[in-house]
KEKE-3310 file (N, C-alpha, C; in steps of 0.2 Angstrom, whole numbers, plus 5000, padded with zeros to 4 digits):
npx = (4981:4982:4994:4998:5010:5022:5036:5045:5056:5065:5075:5086:5083:5075:5060:5048:5030:5013:5000:4984:4969:4960:4944:4934:4925:4927:4939:4948:4948:4954:4967:4971:4970:4980:4991:4990:4993:5007:5014:5008:4995:4996:5006:5000:4989:4995:5002:4993:4979:4967:4956:4951:4955:4965:4979:4982:4995:5001:5013:5024)
npy = (4975:4968:4962:4952:4949:4953:4961:4959:4968:4966:4971:4968:4955:4948:4943:4936:4937:4933:4944:4946:4955:4964:4970:4972:4982:4982:4974:4982:4994:4989:4987:5000:5006:4999:5004:5018:5017:5013:5022:5034:5046:5057:5054:5042:5048:5056:5048:5038:5041:5036:5025:5012:4999:4985:4974:4956:4946:4930:4923:4911)
npz = (4962:4950:4950:4962:4969:4982:4989:5003:5014:5028:5040:5032:5027:5014:5006:4995:4994:4992:4991:4998:4995:5007:5010:5019:5030:5044:5046:5038:5046:5058:5054:5050:5063:5070:5062:5065:5079:5079:5070:5071:5070:5061:5052:5046:5040:5031:5022:5018:5010:5007:5015:5012:5009:5013:5014:5016:5021:5021:5031:5029)
capx = (4977:4984:5000:4998:5016:5025:5043:5046:5063:5065:5082:5090:5081:5070:5056:5042:5024:5007:4995:4977:4966:4955:4940:4929:4926:4930:4946:4952:4948:4958:4974:4972:4971:4987:4996:4990:4997:5014:5017:5005:4989:4998:5009:4995:4985:4999:5004:4987:4974:4961:4956:4946:4957:4972:4981:4984:5000:5002:5020:5025)
capy = (4969:4965:4958:4952:4948:4959:4959:4963:4968:4967:4971:4965:4949:4949:4937:4937:4934:4934:4948:4946:4961:4964:4976:4972:4988:4980:4972:4988:4998:4986:4988:5007:5007:4997:5009:5024:5016:5012:5027:5041:5048:5062:5050:5038:5052:5059:5043:5034:5046:5032:5019:5007:4992:4983:4967:4951:4942:4925:4922:4903)
capz = (4961:4944:4952:4970:4972:4985:4992:5010:5017:5036:5042:5027:5025:5009:5004:4991:4996:4988:4995:4997:4997:5012:5009:5024:5034:5051:5045:5036:5052:5062:5051:5051:5070:5071:5059:5069:5085:5077:5066:5073:5066:5056:5046:5042:5036:5026:5017:5016:5010:5007:5020:5009:5007:5016:5011:5020:5018:5025:5032:5030)
cpx = (4979:4990:5000:5004:5019:5032:5043:5053:5063:5072:5086:5088:5075:5066:5050:5036:5018:5002:4988:4973:4960:4951:4935:4930:4929:4937:4950:4953:4953:4965:4975:4974:4978:4992:4996:4994:5004:5017:5014:5000:4991:5001:5004:4991:4989:5001:4998:4981:4967:4961:4951:4948:4964:4974:4983:4989:5002:5010:5020:5030)
cpy = (4965:4960:4958:4950:4954:4956:4963:4962:4970:4966:4967:4958:4950:4942:4940:4934:4936:4938:4947:4952:4960:4971:4977:4978:4987:4978:4978:4992:4995:4987:4995:5009:5005:5001:5015:5023:5016:5018:5034:5043:5052:5058:5046:5042:5055:5054:5038:5038:5042:5026:5014:5000:4991:4976:4962:4947:4936:4923:4914:4902)
cpz = (4955:4946:4959:4973:4975:4988:4998:5012:5024:5038:5038:5025:5020:5008:5000:4994:4991:4993:4993:4999:5002:5011:5014:5029:5041:5050:5043:5042:5057:5060:5052:5058:5072:5068:5063:5076:5084:5075:5068:5068:5060:5050:5042:5038:5030:5020:5014:5016:5010:5012:5018:5008:5011:5012:5017:5017:5023:5025:5033:5035)
residu = (MET:LYS:ASN:PRO:GLN:ILE:ARG:ILE:ASP:ALA:ARG:GLY:VAL:GLU:ALA:GLU:PHE:ARG:ALA:GLU:PRO:VAL:THR:GLY:ALA:LYS:ALA:VAL:LYS:SER:VAL:ILE:GLU:LYS:PHE:ARG:GLU:LYS:TYR:GLY:ALA:GLY:ASP:VAL:ARG:LYS:TYR:TYR:PRO:LYS:PHE:ASP:VAL:ALA:VAL:LEU:VAL:LYS:LEU:ASP)
# end
């Protein structure tokens, strides 16, 4: 939260964005569910021990 700038690399294309924290329980739960669908519950549990925040990145 001290530095909201993030860099995303997708298939060799890099860009920098500003990440906005999302702490609302319903919004965070939605993100967690999407991660579980894509990566599986085991990996999500392994790499993300706390489910209290997510980030929103606006792609221009």
